[in-house]
C-alpha positions, 0 to 999 in steps of 0.5 A: 489536065484530065488526058480525056479533056486534052485529047478532045478537039477544040470547038469552032462554033459560031456564036452561042445561046444566051444563058446565066450560070454562076458560080460559088467556091470556099477554100474549106466549103466553096460555092460557086452560083452565077457571078460570086466566089466565096473561100472559106478561111481556114478557121471557117466552117464553109465557103462559097463562089459564083460566077454568072452568065446571062442568056440571050434571046432572040428578038425577032418579031417573027415566032418561028424565026425567033424559034429557029434562031433560039435553036441554032444558038443553043446548038453553038451554046451559050452567050455570056453576059457582055460579049458580042457575038464575035468576041465569043466566037473566039471564046468557043473557038478556045475551048475544048470540048469532048465530042460526045458533049457536043453531040449531047449539046446539039442534041439538046438544041432541039430540045424544049428548054434547051437555053438551060443548058450550061455553056461550052466554057462553063463545062471546061471550067467546072471540069477543072474546078474538080480536076485542080481540087482533085475531087473525088466525090461530087453532087449535082442538082439539076441535071437537065439533059447532062452537059456540066454533069458529064463534063464533070464526069470525064474530069473524075478519076475512074474511082470518082463517084458523082451524084446526079439528082434531077426530077424530069425522067424525059431530061435523066433519059437523054443524059444517062444515054450520053452517059453511056456513050462517053464510057462513065456511066459507071461514076454516075450515080442518078438520083430521079426525085426532087433534089431536096428530097435525095439531098437529105436522103444522102445525110439519112445515110450518113454521107454528111461532109464526104463531098468535095464538089456541087454544082446547083442549076436548078429550082431558084426559089430553092437555091437557100434551102439547097445551100443549107442542105449541101453545106452539110454534105460538102467537107470542108475545104470543098467547093460549091457551085451555084448558078445564075445569081445574077439572073441574066441581069433580072436582080440589079432591076428594081422594077422586077419583082417575081419570086425567083428574081427575090429568092435569088436576090434573098440568097445572094444577101444571104451568103454575103452576110454568111460569115461561115463563107467568103464570098466573091461575086464575079461576071462570067464574061471575065478576061482570064484564062486558066491554065490547069498543069497537067 
């Protein structure tokens, strides 16, 4: 476990805002989308894992009250699928959150779209996956205000490198401020452009099979394209994590047929049938505690 993360004080926050994120992990290649896990065998070309978190929205009739509660939930973190508020409070009380990560989470809570931020528990898992893997080179597709990328950068060694792809300049400015504040800006190469274009550019620069880890939480309609590009960029034995594969439970509702939901269903079907990867879809509310020996 990184000394930075081990030294961080435990998070003692109340209920967290709901949200959905998933993961994908293979052995030669791993993918981690919201609720699915994939480990490729030594003979396989890639692998994939996914883990899910569901976003819990405010149900108040008053729009003002709903907005206020949404901000407060976002400030606290994100609720996970199937968890009661007291149980999630307990989970958060047992999460280590770096002080700068907490500052970033609290600032993001007041911003539009704050529910897109990953939960402290999920960020801690991403950081541990990077550490367990001994990753040196990482990619993030969809940075938002930088909570997950900051958690990963803190877990990387001083020689580590993270390519952070985000098209929203306003969000990137927030992220870069906290990269500097945490002292990890030198590890992060920010790409302000469409993520697919940034990934293709990396391939054009000869960086195929040179990355150890990738995390995707971006345009759901582009998941299949991101997946194919990352399969070329992440080395055999690397890990790809895809968020939101259960999409707040909408993928299981036959009455929901919007474009994003259909795209995620298609992606899930694709990786399930893709023999380049091994896949196991899991809910992020699993009652597990992973302990790294540092």
